[in-house]
C-alpha positions, -999 to +999 in steps of 0.1 A: +003+055-262-025+044-285-058+026-282-065-004-303-096-026-306-094-062-316-120-089-322-118-127-319-140-156-329-141-193-320-164-222-324-163-259-313-186-288-318-201-310-291-188-345-288-179-370-261-187-366-224-192-334-205-187-312-187-179-282-209-153-255-202-165-219-210-147-188-199-123-210-178-152-223-158-163-259-158-200-261-166-221-293-162-234-305-196-241-338-211-215-334-238-181-317-239-166-296-267-142-311-291-108-295-297-070-299-295-070-280-263-099-278-238-121-262-265-130-232-243-145-210-270-149-181-247-113-180-235-100-186-270-121-158-285-109-134-258-073-145-265-077-137-301-093-103-294-064-094-271-039-106-297-056-087-325-058-055-304-021-057-296-010-064-331+002-100-323-004-131-344-036-150-339-042-178-314-035-205-339+000-191-347+009-189-310-007-222-300-007-244-331-035-270-330-011-298-341+015-290-314+015-317-286+025-290-261-010-275-264-030-308-265-056-305-237-043-271-226-067-252-204-082-219-218-070-203-185-034-212-193-037-198-229-053-167-216-026-162-190+001-166-216-015-140-238-019-116-209+018-120-199+028-115-236+009-082-238+022-070-205+058-078-216+051-057-247+040-027-226+004-031-235-024-025-209-057-044-213-085-019-207-114-044-211-127-073-230-162-085-238-174-119-251-208-129-265-215-166-263-239-181-288-256-214-279-289-229-269-274-250-242-257-250-217-274-220-202-248-193-196-266-171-171-260-192-140-222-192-148-217-157-161-204-141-130-179-169-123-167-166-159-163-129-156-144-131-123-121-158-135-111-142-168-109-107-153-084-121-127-063-137-154-063-107-177-060-080-150-089-060-164-127-063-167-139-091-189-177-092-194-198-120-208-232-119-225-251-148-240-276-152-268-292-179-289-299-181-326-336-190-321-329-226-331-312-216-364-279-229-376-254-252-359-258-235-325-296-236-328-294-274-335-272-277-304-243-290-324-218-266-308-209-233-292-198-201-309-182-170-292-173-135-305-151-113-284-138-077-285-110-062-265-096-027-260-059-024-254-036+006-248-004+000-267+029+018-262+040+044-287+060+030-317 
């Protein structure tokens, strides 16, 4: 068995009506995030971190943005598929961590719900932190949300 670390990134812009989905949790907001799926940047970044740590292709290869099967797909569904894929390969997720970057919506009131929901799907602790960019860049101008995630996975011996 070996330990592998992976990282994942995702960003989506605001557009249309809210609410917004973050970490598989619906959060009230005046605008939603635009994407082929539900644009859940937190779930998507965690998916990519898990896929990277396990040596799998990235989220775009597994769930192509032009594929009608994934149109409007919930981040919870994608995260569940990734968790099942890793388990089938004999991988054990040890933990994952996500850092959400945005001015709004405020993440603090929803952090525990996001952590509980994603941990239940992944079968391991998933933690969430949040920060701002002090009004700099696209997140500072409230044009969208960015997330960076890291995961630690135990993989079977080759």
